[in-house]
All heavy atoms as an XYZ file, in Angstrom:
791
protein
N      12.644      5.869    -11.032
C      12.241      5.314     -9.743
C      11.201      4.157     -9.925
O      10.406      4.219    -10.791
C      11.526      6.446     -8.906
C      10.785      5.816     -7.696
S      10.474      6.997     -6.393
C      12.018      6.938     -5.496
N      11.428      3.128     -9.185
C      10.575      1.982     -9.208
C       9.359      2.209     -8.387
O       9.378      2.745     -7.288
C      11.323      0.718     -8.700
C      10.452     -0.499     -8.635
C      12.578      0.451     -9.569
N       8.205      1.830     -8.903
C       6.925      2.046     -8.158
C       6.233      0.661     -7.841
O       6.608     -0.344     -8.500
C       5.917      2.853     -9.053
C       6.447      4.236     -9.187
N       7.000      4.553    -10.481
C       6.421      5.298     -8.432
C       7.353      5.875    -10.356
N       6.990      6.327     -9.161
N       5.429      0.649     -6.852
C       4.691     -0.568     -6.454
C       3.333     -0.479     -7.001
O       2.824      0.520     -7.569
C       4.743     -0.649     -4.933
C       6.104     -0.810     -4.381
O       6.766     -1.782     -4.769
O       6.540      0.119     -3.655
N       2.579     -1.616     -6.897
C       1.233     -1.720     -7.324
C       0.299     -1.865     -6.159
O       0.578     -2.607     -5.261
C       1.083     -2.900     -8.288
C       1.912     -2.772     -9.476
C       1.874     -4.022    -10.343
N       0.480     -4.306    -10.765
C       0.145     -4.377    -11.992
N       0.955     -4.283    -12.984
N      -1.161     -4.668    -12.261
N      -0.773     -1.115     -6.184
C      -1.751     -1.216     -5.086
C      -3.201     -1.215     -5.632
O      -3.466     -0.618     -6.702
C      -1.636      0.049     -4.102
C      -1.793      1.344     -4.785
C      -0.282     -0.078     -3.392
C      -1.715      2.618     -3.826
N      -4.075     -1.946     -4.928
C      -5.465     -2.016     -5.297
C      -6.316     -1.675     -4.067
O      -6.062     -2.184     -3.021
C      -5.922     -3.386     -5.708
C      -5.625     -3.763     -7.095
N      -6.403     -3.493     -8.149
C      -4.485     -4.380     -7.660
C      -5.925     -3.927     -9.301
N      -4.722     -4.432     -9.033
N      -7.293     -0.802     -4.193
C      -8.223     -0.526     -3.104
C      -9.252     -1.583     -2.965
O      -9.847     -1.723     -1.844
C      -8.872      0.823     -3.311
N      -9.491     -2.323     -3.989
C     -10.487     -3.359     -4.022
C      -9.783     -4.706     -4.263
O      -8.766     -4.726     -4.911
C     -11.614     -3.095     -5.038
C     -12.327     -1.831     -4.773
C     -13.309     -1.575     -5.862
N     -13.849     -0.269     -5.636
C     -14.266      0.530     -6.649
N     -14.114      0.188     -7.867
N     -14.806      1.701     -6.340
N     -10.399     -5.802     -3.784
C      -9.844     -7.083     -4.036
C      -9.657     -7.363     -5.522
O     -10.626     -7.251     -6.302
C     -10.682     -8.248     -3.368
C     -10.108     -9.542     -3.485
C     -10.865    -10.531     -2.708
O     -11.893    -10.305     -2.154
O     -10.427    -11.760     -2.689
N      -8.487     -7.754     -6.005
C      -8.260     -7.984     -7.362
C      -9.125     -9.201     -7.855
O      -9.381    -10.150     -7.080
C      -6.785     -8.353     -7.468
C      -6.195     -7.837     -6.171
C      -7.243     -7.883     -5.174
N      -9.531     -9.181     -9.078
C     -10.273    -10.240     -9.660
C      -9.406    -11.106    -10.619
O      -9.865    -12.035    -11.173
C     -11.421     -9.699    -10.548
O     -10.927     -8.816    -11.489
C     -12.368     -8.929     -9.617
N      -8.142    -10.751    -10.738
C      -7.289    -11.431    -11.661
C      -5.965    -11.800    -10.870
O      -5.531    -11.013    -10.006
C      -6.935    -10.618    -12.873
C      -6.231     -9.266    -12.498
N      -6.940     -8.233    -11.934
C      -4.948     -8.920    -12.557
C      -6.114     -7.256    -11.681
N      -4.929     -7.669    -12.061
N      -5.333    -12.869    -11.213
C      -3.998    -13.241    -10.590
C      -4.016    -13.077     -9.059
O      -3.068    -12.520     -8.509
C      -2.898    -12.422    -11.218
C      -2.738    -12.661    -12.700
O      -2.986    -13.841    -13.143
O      -2.383    -11.758    -13.386
N      -5.093    -13.526     -8.445
C      -5.198    -13.316     -6.986
C      -4.085    -13.790     -6.186
O      -3.678    -13.300     -5.188
C      -6.473    -13.953     -6.497
C      -7.738    -13.207     -6.963
C      -8.915    -13.828     -6.463
N     -10.087    -13.093     -6.975
C     -11.313    -13.421     -6.722
N     -11.598    -14.485     -6.004
N     -12.357    -12.745     -7.248
N      -3.420    -14.857     -6.630
C      -2.246    -15.451     -5.925
C      -1.020    -14.564     -5.966
O      -0.065    -14.738     -5.250
C      -1.955    -16.807     -6.441
C      -1.600    -16.805     -8.003
O      -2.221    -16.027     -8.673
O      -0.756    -17.648     -8.352
N      -1.034    -13.544     -6.829
C       0.135    -12.635     -6.932
C      -0.035    -11.380     -6.065
O       0.836    -10.561     -6.031
C       0.285    -12.204     -8.381
C       0.573    -13.417     -9.267
C       0.750    -13.041    -10.692
N       1.923    -12.256    -10.844
C       2.298    -11.588    -11.952
N       1.474    -11.628    -12.970
N       3.400    -10.880    -12.017
N      -1.155    -11.234     -5.303
C      -1.433    -10.114     -4.553
C      -1.384    -10.432     -3.032
O      -1.756    -11.505     -2.673
C      -2.768     -9.474     -4.840
C      -2.843     -8.920     -6.298
C      -3.118     -9.637     -7.429
C      -2.450     -7.623     -6.659
N      -3.034     -8.793     -8.510
C      -2.637     -7.543     -8.077
C      -1.965     -6.504     -6.067
C      -2.334     -6.349     -8.825
C      -1.703     -5.326     -6.784
C      -1.880     -5.284     -8.159
N      -0.997     -9.441     -2.216
C      -0.910     -9.622     -0.813
C      -1.988     -8.712     -0.160
O      -1.996     -7.517     -0.517
C       0.387     -9.263     -0.221
O       1.409    -10.119     -0.803
C       0.463     -9.483      1.324
N      -2.852     -9.246      0.637
C      -3.808     -8.420      1.321
C      -3.079     -7.696      2.520
O      -2.370     -8.367      3.303
C      -4.944     -9.216      1.861
C      -6.070     -8.467      2.556
C      -7.214     -9.267      2.968
O      -7.263    -10.462      2.699
O      -8.061     -8.717      3.705
N      -3.248     -6.476      2.634
C      -2.615     -5.707      3.718
C      -3.485     -4.677      4.358
O      -4.565     -4.485      4.001
N      -2.857     -4.017      5.324
C      -3.510     -2.967      6.023
C      -2.536     -1.759      6.091
O      -1.367     -1.884      6.350
C      -3.823     -3.409      7.503
C      -4.408     -2.262      8.313
C      -4.784     -4.579      7.473
N      -3.019     -0.571      5.758
C      -2.229      0.673      5.731
C      -1.925      0.977      7.209
O      -2.791      1.064      8.115
C      -2.961      1.782      5.088
C      -2.147      3.077      5.178
C      -3.399      1.528      3.682
N      -0.577      1.065      7.501
C      -0.135      1.450      8.835
C       0.109      2.909      8.963
O      -0.135      3.522      9.979
C       1.209      0.729      9.180
C       1.079     -0.764      9.281
C       2.334     -1.447      9.759
O       3.389     -0.970      9.258
O       2.305     -2.416     10.497
N       0.733      3.494      7.931
C       0.958      4.948      7.914
C       1.307      5.369      6.489
O       1.458      4.534      5.594
C       2.268      5.296      8.809
O       3.378      4.599      8.208
N       1.177      6.707      6.288
C       1.477      7.257      4.956
C       2.348      8.513      5.123
O       2.284      9.199      6.145
C       0.222      7.607      4.174
O      -0.445      8.599      4.909
C      -0.690      6.375      3.971
N       3.156      8.783      4.088
C       3.987      9.961      4.062
C       4.349     10.356      2.702
O       4.252      9.531      1.753
C       5.301      9.755      4.893
C       6.153      8.704      4.203
C       6.022     11.026      5.121
N       4.639     11.687      2.404
C       5.077     12.067      1.074
C       6.624     12.207      1.154
O       7.107     12.693      2.139
C       4.465     13.464      0.750
C       2.958     13.336      0.577
C       2.323     14.685      0.202
O       3.024     15.702     -0.063
O       1.106     14.774      0.141
N       7.241     11.593      0.213
C       8.721     11.608      0.158
C       9.267     11.631     -1.271
O       8.805     10.912     -2.111
C       9.229     10.303      0.802
C      10.681     10.270      0.986
C      11.228      8.952      1.415
N      10.584      8.355      2.532
C      10.304      7.083      2.682
N      10.709      6.230      1.814
N       9.697      6.685      3.790
N      10.074     12.615     -1.470
C      10.728     12.765     -2.794
C       9.716     12.823     -3.957
O      10.005     12.178     -5.007
C      11.806     11.634     -3.023
C      12.842     11.588     -1.962
O      13.279     12.670     -1.544
O      13.333     10.448     -1.624
N       8.654     13.549     -3.783
C       7.694     13.677     -4.828
C       6.782     12.459     -5.104
O       6.176     12.306     -6.116
N       6.754     11.494     -4.123
C       5.985     10.324     -4.168
C       5.182     10.112     -2.893
O       5.486     10.700     -1.895
C       6.876      9.055     -4.428
C       7.421      9.009     -5.804
N       8.531      9.840     -6.111
C       7.073      8.412     -6.891
C       8.806      9.585     -7.410
N       7.894      8.768     -7.920
N       4.200      9.216     -2.964
C       3.379      8.858     -1.801
C       3.866      7.483     -1.288
O       4.017      6.590     -2.130
C       1.969      8.778     -2.114
C       0.972      8.673     -0.957
C       0.806      9.564     -0.003
C       0.107      7.573     -0.761
N      -0.179      9.110      0.823
C      -0.617      7.850      0.430
C      -0.132      6.364     -1.359
C      -1.595      7.014      0.924
C      -1.122      5.511     -0.903
C      -1.829      5.858      0.271
N       4.231      7.377     -0.015
C       4.748      6.184      0.570
C       3.753      5.640      1.630
O       3.480      6.318      2.552
C       6.095      6.348      1.190
C       6.641      5.076      1.758
C       7.083      6.948      0.154
N       3.233      4.426      1.363
C       2.327      3.779      2.360
C       3.111      2.636      3.006
O       3.608      1.753      2.311
C       1.099      3.297      1.635
N       3.130      2.669      4.340
C       3.704      1.561      5.058
C       2.492      0.574      5.263
O       1.406      0.971      5.671
C       4.237      2.037      6.397
C       4.585      0.794      7.255
C       5.341      1.202      8.472
N       6.560      1.953      8.133
C       7.654      1.370      7.592
N       7.706      0.092      7.364
N       8.715      2.117      7.225
N       2.750     -0.674      4.966
C       1.690     -1.697      5.104
C       2.247     -2.863      5.784
O       3.423     -3.201      5.870
C       1.209     -2.101      3.819
N       1.284     -3.672      6.429
C       1.603     -5.003      7.000
C       0.668     -5.912      6.381
O      -0.504     -5.555      6.045
C       1.594     -4.948      8.453
C       0.254     -4.682      9.083
C       0.302     -4.689     10.591
N      -0.803     -4.037     11.148
C      -2.066     -4.447     11.207
N      -2.393     -5.669     10.740
N      -3.090     -3.700     11.666
N       0.949     -7.152      6.290
C       0.053     -8.209      5.769
C      -1.121     -8.293      6.618
O      -1.040     -8.111      7.867
C       0.816     -9.525      5.787
O      -0.031    -10.538      5.472
N      -2.288     -8.431      6.072
C      -3.537     -8.451      6.901
C      -3.546     -9.590      7.890
O      -4.203     -9.542      8.886
C      -4.723     -8.597      5.914
N      -2.764    -10.612      7.687
C      -2.659    -11.729      8.585
C      -1.710    -11.505      9.765
O      -1.659    -12.327     10.628
N      -1.014    -10.431      9.723
C       0.022    -10.142     10.764
C      -0.623     -9.623     12.022
O      -1.572     -8.866     11.978
C       0.974     -9.069     10.227
O       1.893     -8.712     11.272
N      -0.138    -10.062     13.204
C      -0.721     -9.572     14.441
C       0.291     -8.576     15.062
O       0.120     -8.217     16.262
C      -0.939    -10.710     15.390
C       0.297    -11.596     15.700
O       1.377    -11.241     15.076
O       0.188    -12.494     16.469
N       1.247     -8.072     14.235
C       2.209     -7.199     14.796
C       1.641     -5.737     14.911
O       0.868     -5.317     14.104
C       3.435     -7.089     13.808
C       4.579     -6.387     14.290
C       5.655     -6.271     13.170
N       5.164     -5.608     12.024
C       4.946     -4.301     11.839
N       5.185     -3.503     12.874
N       4.505     -3.779     10.754
N       1.991     -4.992     15.929
C       1.497     -3.618     16.081
C       1.910     -2.754     14.921
O       2.993     -2.976     14.332
C       2.140     -3.115     17.390
C       2.656     -4.277     18.050
C       2.896     -5.324     17.030
N       1.093     -1.746     14.630
C       1.424     -0.875     13.421
C       2.168      0.401     13.810
O       1.745      1.483     13.515
C       0.131     -0.540     12.783
N       3.317      0.238     14.482
C       3.998      1.427     14.952
C       5.520      1.449     14.668
O       6.284      2.303     15.151
C       3.815      1.593     16.457
C       4.412      0.461     17.287
O       4.767     -0.542     16.608
O       4.467      0.589     18.465
N       5.899      0.651     13.769
C       7.368      0.539     13.392
C       7.626      1.230     12.103
O       6.706      1.292     11.299
C       7.881     -0.889     13.458
C       7.788     -1.466     14.837
C       8.163     -2.996     14.761
O       9.067     -3.329     14.040
O       7.726     -3.753     15.654
N       8.868      1.590     11.785
C       9.186      2.263     10.565
C      10.412      1.758      9.951
O      11.505      2.322      9.965
C       9.361      3.800     10.786
O      10.358      3.969     11.775
C       8.093      4.446     11.194
N      10.327      0.544      9.355
C      11.420     -0.138      8.714
C      11.011     -0.478      7.261
O       9.889     -0.869      7.018
C      11.709     -1.416      9.409
C      12.966     -2.106      8.768
C      11.964     -1.151     10.854
N      11.864     -0.232      6.255
C      11.445     -0.481      4.865
C      11.344     -1.902      4.546
O      11.299     -2.322      3.822
C      12.377      0.173      3.858
C      11.914      0.016      2.501
C      12.692      0.716      1.493
O      13.310      1.755      1.833
O      12.728      0.284      0.339
N      11.398     -2.872      4.776
C      11.274     -4.261      4.385
C      12.141     -5.076      5.269
O      13.281     -5.367      4.930
C      11.585     -4.500      2.935
C      11.394     -5.916      2.474
C       9.992     -6.098      2.124
N       9.671     -7.460      1.655
C       8.550     -7.949      1.397
N       7.454     -7.152      1.569
N       8.330     -9.147      1.095
N      11.709     -5.304      6.457
C      12.437     -6.006      7.422
C      11.832     -7.325      7.780
O      10.790     -7.667      7.181
C      12.616     -5.120      8.728
N      12.399     -7.985      8.704
C      11.793     -9.277      9.151
C      10.490     -9.077      9.952
O       9.887    -10.052     10.382
N      10.037     -7.833     10.101
C       8.856     -7.595     10.949
C       7.568     -7.750     10.079
O       6.521     -7.568     10.605
C       8.861     -6.163     11.534
C       8.865     -5.079     10.503
O       8.855     -5.318      9.364
O       8.822     -3.884     10.943
N       7.713     -7.966      8.764
C       6.525     -8.159      7.908
C       6.006     -6.886      7.358
O       5.060     -6.981      6.546
N       6.505     -5.731      7.696
C       6.012     -4.554      7.031
C       6.748     -4.241      5.771
O       7.824     -4.684      5.525
C       6.141     -3.372      8.030
O       7.499     -3.013      8.230
N       6.174     -3.436      4.937
C       6.728     -3.041      3.695
C       6.342     -1.611      3.371
O       5.264     -1.148      3.722
C       6.232     -3.997      2.515
C       4.828     -4.021      2.335
C       7.086     -3.691      1.217
N       7.246     -0.872      2.729
C       6.912      0.462      2.215
C       6.620      0.414      0.749
O       7.435     -0.164     -0.002
C       8.009      1.472      2.538
C       8.162      1.905      3.991
C       9.117      3.020      4.117
O       9.911      3.323      3.204
O       9.132      3.566      5.209
N       5.451      0.950      0.372
C       5.020      0.880     -1.032
C       5.076      2.326     -1.543
O       4.491      3.233     -0.995
C       3.601      0.320     -1.052
C       3.499     -1.051     -0.469
C       2.019     -1.346     -0.212
C       4.071     -2.129     -1.373
N       5.723      2.480     -2.654
C       5.944      3.817     -3.251
C       5.142      3.941     -4.543
O       5.262      3.103     -5.424
C       7.470      4.089     -3.583
C       7.635      5.436     -4.186
C       8.240      3.874     -2.265
N       4.270      4.980     -4.591
C       3.491      5.228     -5.800
C       3.452      6.715     -6.104
O       3.822      7.596     -5.266
C       2.032      4.680     -5.678
C       1.984      3.225     -5.446
C       1.289      5.418     -4.490
N       3.041      7.117     -7.350
C       2.877      8.450     -7.672
C       1.704      9.091     -7.015
O       0.812      8.420     -6.525
C       2.752      8.614     -9.168
O       1.468      8.028     -9.566
C       3.951      7.955     -9.960
N       1.588     10.418     -6.974
C       0.437     11.109     -6.395
C      -0.822     10.780     -7.212
O      -1.891     10.684     -6.643
C       0.782     12.628     -6.314
C       1.717     12.954     -5.267
C       2.819     13.772     -5.593
C       1.654     12.509     -3.961
C       3.716     14.096     -4.710
C       2.527     12.840     -3.027
C       3.619     13.621     -3.391
N      -0.680     10.730     -8.497
C      -1.873     10.318     -9.354
C      -2.382      8.956     -8.900
O      -3.673      8.786     -8.785
C      -1.500     10.307    -10.831
N      -1.595      7.939     -8.660
C      -2.053      6.670     -8.255
C      -2.637      6.746     -6.844
O      -3.693      6.123     -6.513
C      -0.852      5.640     -8.327
C      -1.283      4.353     -7.622
C      -0.449      5.382     -9.737
N      -1.974      7.542     -5.960
C      -2.555      7.748     -4.623
C      -3.923      8.316     -4.690
O      -4.852      7.835     -4.022
C      -1.617      8.750     -3.859
C      -2.250      9.161     -2.447
C      -1.730     10.445     -1.966
N      -2.108     11.556     -2.933
C      -1.636     12.781     -2.697
N      -0.845     13.053     -1.703
N      -2.029     13.758     -3.525
N      -4.179      9.362     -5.495
C      -5.479      9.916     -5.611
C      -6.500      8.954     -6.094
O      -7.600      8.946     -5.483
C      -5.406     11.174     -6.540
C      -4.584     12.329     -5.985
O      -4.227     12.258     -4.766
O      -4.213     13.212     -6.778
N      -6.210      8.149     -7.074
C      -7.146      7.168     -7.523
C      -7.417      6.096     -6.467
O      -8.592      5.771     -6.145
C      -6.533      6.437     -8.785
C      -7.423      5.306     -9.359
C      -8.760      5.790     -9.825
C      -6.676      4.724    -10.501
N      -6.317      5.636     -5.737
C      -6.500      4.677     -4.721
C      -7.391      5.233     -3.609
O      -8.255      4.528     -3.137
C      -5.084      4.332     -4.163
C      -5.017      3.449     -2.980
C      -5.210      2.129     -3.117
C      -4.674      3.961     -1.766
C      -5.183      1.320     -1.963
C      -4.636      3.127     -0.633
C      -4.869      1.773     -0.752
N      -7.128      6.441     -3.160
C      -7.941      7.017     -2.037
C      -9.458      7.185     -2.400
O     -10.241      7.006     -1.605
C      -7.274      8.391     -1.556
C      -5.977      8.239     -0.865
C      -5.385      9.637     -0.610
C      -5.947      7.319      0.283
N      -9.693      7.539     -3.688
C     -11.011      7.721     -4.129
C     -11.800      6.380     -4.045
O     -12.990      6.276     -3.890
C     -11.136      8.198     -5.567
C     -10.909      9.752     -5.598
C     -11.324     10.333     -6.947
N     -10.680      9.622     -8.046
C      -9.626     10.093     -8.674
N      -8.958     11.158     -8.303
N      -9.162      9.426     -9.717
N     -11.103      5.298     -4.265
C     -11.702      3.966     -4.312
C     -11.773      3.256     -2.935
O     -12.454      2.345     -2.845
C     -10.922      3.061     -5.309
C     -11.138      3.553     -6.754
C     -10.508      2.751     -7.727
N     -10.893      3.182     -9.053
C     -10.411      2.651    -10.161
N      -9.721      1.555    -10.128
N     -10.803      3.125    -11.328
N     -11.154      3.766     -1.978
C     -11.225      3.288     -0.653
C     -12.545      3.742      0.005
O     -13.093      4.778     -0.410
C     -10.123      3.765      0.287
C      -8.742      3.042      0.113
C      -7.740      3.715      1.115
C      -8.832      1.548      0.404
N     -13.008      3.034      0.966
C     -14.236      3.418      1.704
C     -13.889      4.427      2.795
O     -14.118      4.068      3.996
C     -14.923      2.108      2.195
C     -16.294      2.432      2.737
O     -16.911      3.488      2.371
O     -16.780      1.601      3.533
N     -13.383      5.545      2.432
C     -13.088      6.648      3.453
C     -13.604      7.891      2.905
O     -13.773      8.118      1.715
C     -11.579      6.722      3.732
C     -10.990      5.485      4.365
C     -10.788      7.068      2.430
N     -13.924      8.804      3.781
C     -14.428     10.137      3.431
C     -13.219     11.026      2.872
O     -12.065     10.759      3.227
C     -15.077     10.898      4.559
C     -16.279     10.254      5.074
O     -17.099      9.690      4.174
O     -16.569     10.249      6.205
N     -13.533     11.996      1.997
C     -12.528     12.887      1.470
C     -11.734     13.533      2.609
O     -12.286     13.990      3.510
C     -13.123     13.919      0.579
N     -10.361     13.410      2.489
C      -9.570     14.043      3.515
C      -9.266     13.160      4.740
O      -8.399     13.437      5.518
N     -10.035     11.986      4.837
C      -9.819     11.053      5.943
C      -8.614     10.207      5.678
O      -8.242      9.870      4.586
C     -11.062     10.145      6.053
C     -11.012      9.258      7.265
C     -12.299      8.368      7.383
O     -13.300      8.651      6.720
O     -12.228      7.402      8.111
N      -7.902      9.840      6.702
C      -6.665      9.029      6.584
C      -7.022      7.574      6.231
O      -8.006      7.038      6.691
C      -5.931      8.967      7.923
O      -4.887      8.073      7.934
N      -6.214      6.952      5.367
C      -6.463      5.539      5.026
C      -5.859      4.602      6.024
O      -5.929      3.434      5.803
C      -5.708      5.512      3.632
C      -4.593      6.437      3.759
C      -5.147      7.563      4.548
N      -5.238      5.039      7.074
C      -4.621      4.191      8.076
C      -5.664      3.282      8.655
O      -6.736      3.669      9.021
C      -3.948      5.012      9.185
C      -3.464      4.123     10.334
C      -2.703      5.800      8.580
N      -5.303      1.985      8.580
C      -6.215      0.967      9.140
C      -7.010      0.348      8.023
O      -7.702     -0.660      8.271
N      -7.087      0.934      6.818
C      -7.890      0.325      5.691
C      -7.141     -0.834      5.067
O      -5.968     -0.932      4.934
C      -8.037      1.456      4.616
S      -9.059      2.807      5.044
N      -8.026     -1.812      4.722
C      -7.506     -2.989      4.014
C      -7.400     -2.704      2.561
O      -8.171     -1.989      1.945
C      -8.648     -4.085      4.214
C      -8.158     -5.405      3.609
C      -9.219     -6.458      3.889
N     -10.411     -6.223      3.047
C     -11.267     -7.123      2.765
N     -11.289     -8.248      3.266
N     -12.337     -6.780      2.086
N      -6.364     -3.289      1.887
C      -6.069     -3.119      0.538
C      -5.174     -4.266      0.026
O      -4.856     -5.115      0.759
C      -5.455     -1.729      0.229
C      -4.007     -1.610      0.587
C      -3.048     -1.547     -0.352
C      -3.609     -1.685      1.935
C      -1.692     -1.455      0.015
C      -2.301     -1.525      2.275
C      -1.293     -1.399      1.305
N      -4.873     -4.253     -1.211
C      -4.027     -5.331     -1.837
C      -2.799     -4.680     -2.525
O      -2.947     -3.582     -3.137
C      -4.880     -6.148     -2.866
C      -5.867     -6.997     -2.123
C      -5.755     -8.286     -1.863
C      -7.085     -6.621     -1.621
N      -6.829     -8.696     -1.151
C      -7.718     -7.740     -1.032
C      -7.806     -5.369     -1.543
C      -8.927     -7.686     -0.377
C      -9.048     -5.291     -1.001
C      -9.577     -6.523     -0.400
N      -1.665     -5.386     -2.383
C      -0.462     -4.814     -2.993
C       0.398     -5.937     -3.541
O       0.266     -7.048     -3.249
C       0.278     -3.943     -1.956
C       0.849     -4.763     -0.796
C       2.117     -5.300     -0.838
C       0.041     -4.923      0.367
C       2.542     -6.001      0.229
C       0.531     -5.670      1.420
C       1.860     -6.150      1.364
O       2.322     -6.873      2.426
N       1.319     -5.423     -4.460
C       2.359     -6.278     -5.004
C       3.666     -5.477     -4.930
O       3.770     -4.338     -5.369
C       2.069     -6.568     -6.519
C       1.060     -7.659     -6.640
C       0.698     -7.901     -8.039
N       1.793     -8.217     -8.994
C       1.693     -8.330    -10.198
N       0.474     -8.314    -10.817
N       2.675     -8.550    -11.058
N       4.613     -6.060     -4.312
C       5.868     -5.473     -4.126
C       6.935     -6.568     -4.060
O       6.822     -7.541     -3.350
C       6.038     -4.622     -2.923
O       7.334     -4.158     -2.791
N       8.005     -6.498     -4.874
C       9.057     -7.463     -4.830
C      10.312     -6.834     -4.516
O      11.369     -7.231     -4.932
N      10.251     -5.651     -3.830
C      11.447     -4.836     -3.622
C      11.711     -3.946     -4.766
O      11.678     -2.765     -4.719
N      11.835     -4.526     -5.971
C      11.924     -3.848     -7.283
C      10.794     -4.168     -8.114
O      10.926     -4.814     -9.073
C      13.319     -4.197     -7.895
C      14.474     -3.754     -7.137
O      14.445     -2.683     -6.532
N      15.486     -4.527     -7.204
N       9.629     -3.709     -7.725
C       8.449     -4.091     -8.422
C       8.172     -3.319     -9.755
O       8.881     -2.427    -10.027
C       7.212     -3.907     -7.467
O       7.109     -2.612     -7.084
N       7.175     -3.711    -10.452
C       6.805     -3.172    -11.767
C       6.174     -1.789    -11.653
O       6.042     -1.220    -10.608
C       5.849     -4.118    -12.458
N       5.844     -1.221    -12.704
C       5.234      0.139    -12.811
C       4.011      0.253    -11.977
O       3.252     -0.723    -11.729
C       4.970      0.463    -14.241
N       3.682      1.416    -11.519
C       2.598      1.697    -10.541
C       1.251      1.543    -11.303
O       1.060      1.955    -12.444
C       2.726      3.048     -9.946
N       0.278      0.970    -10.599
C      -1.053      0.808    -11.054
C      -1.991      0.782     -9.848
O      -1.581      0.357     -8.804
C      -1.357     -0.477    -11.809
C      -0.708     -0.486    -13.175
N      -0.795      0.480    -14.088
C       0.153     -1.429    -13.706
C      -0.054      0.152    -15.128
N       0.493     -0.967    -14.909
N      -3.181      1.235     -9.976
C      -4.181      1.163     -8.875
C      -5.491      0.945     -9.567
O      -5.807      1.542    -10.536
C      -4.161      2.462     -8.097
O      -5.144      2.418     -7.152
N      -6.324      0.076     -8.930
C      -7.648     -0.130     -9.431
C      -8.585     -0.330     -8.241
O      -8.172     -0.541     -7.185
C      -7.729     -1.338    -10.353
O      -7.245     -2.543     -9.679
C      -6.942     -1.069    -11.540
């Protein structure tokens, strides 16, 4: 399975390769964590569920280990939803191996 890359904090390297986004929703699927995101510059409502459409949203797939690291680094309390949180991601549809920092 192909995984995406997510950062809870603004990257300090290759900044032009990352997209700033906002978490719209999350779900567990097929043993992975899937975060729906929209670009931080988008003014579209966060209520649609399409995997990479013309609406600007994207589904990012990562392992549970990456999810746990990502959630620990976000500014949210334990058990709190990350929906609405700002983060950075890289996805090209078939993106590289998962990482989170």
